[in-house]
N, C-alpha and C positions, 0 to 999 in steps of 0.2 A: 469527530467524525462528521458532525453536521456541517462544519465549515468546508471540509473536503467535498462532501456530497453537493453542497450548494455551488461551489466553484466549478466542479465538473459539469453540472447542469448549465451554469451560466455561460461557460465558454464552449459548451458542447464538445468536451474533451473525448478523444478516442483512446488516449493512453494516459496513465498516471505512473510516474516513476517514483518509487519509494525505496528508501534505505532502511536498514534496521538500526535504530538508535542504540548506542552503547554507553555504558556507564564506566567502563574500565577496559583493560586489555582484553578485547574479544568478548567481553561479557555483555550480553544484550539485555535491554530493559524488558523486552517481551520474550516469553518462551516461544519456541518455534511454532507450537500449536496455536497459541493465542494470536501470533502475528499472521498465521495462515487464515484463521477465522476472520480477523480484521480485514485482510485484503479481499477475501471472498465476499464479505458484506459490502465492501465498496463496489466491487464488480456487480453484484446483484442489485444494489440500490441505485446505481448510476448508469449501468451499461458501459462503463469505462473499463478498459483492460488495464490491470495493474501489472507493471513490470518491476521486477526486482533485479537490479544490476548484478548482484552477487550470484543470482541463480539463472537469470535469463541471458546467458552468454552464448553467442553463435558458435 
């Protein structure tokens, strides 16, 4: 998380696109709640909006 936060500040990022890492067929490393908390922390600590391609579709 520190590396992501540092990079967002360094490049003054407006957006950060993340995917959900998987370990097998459709099985995610993070539970949905833990991943949500992780993305919220990034947004709060950096001011960068986190986009999730599988959820943020027009």
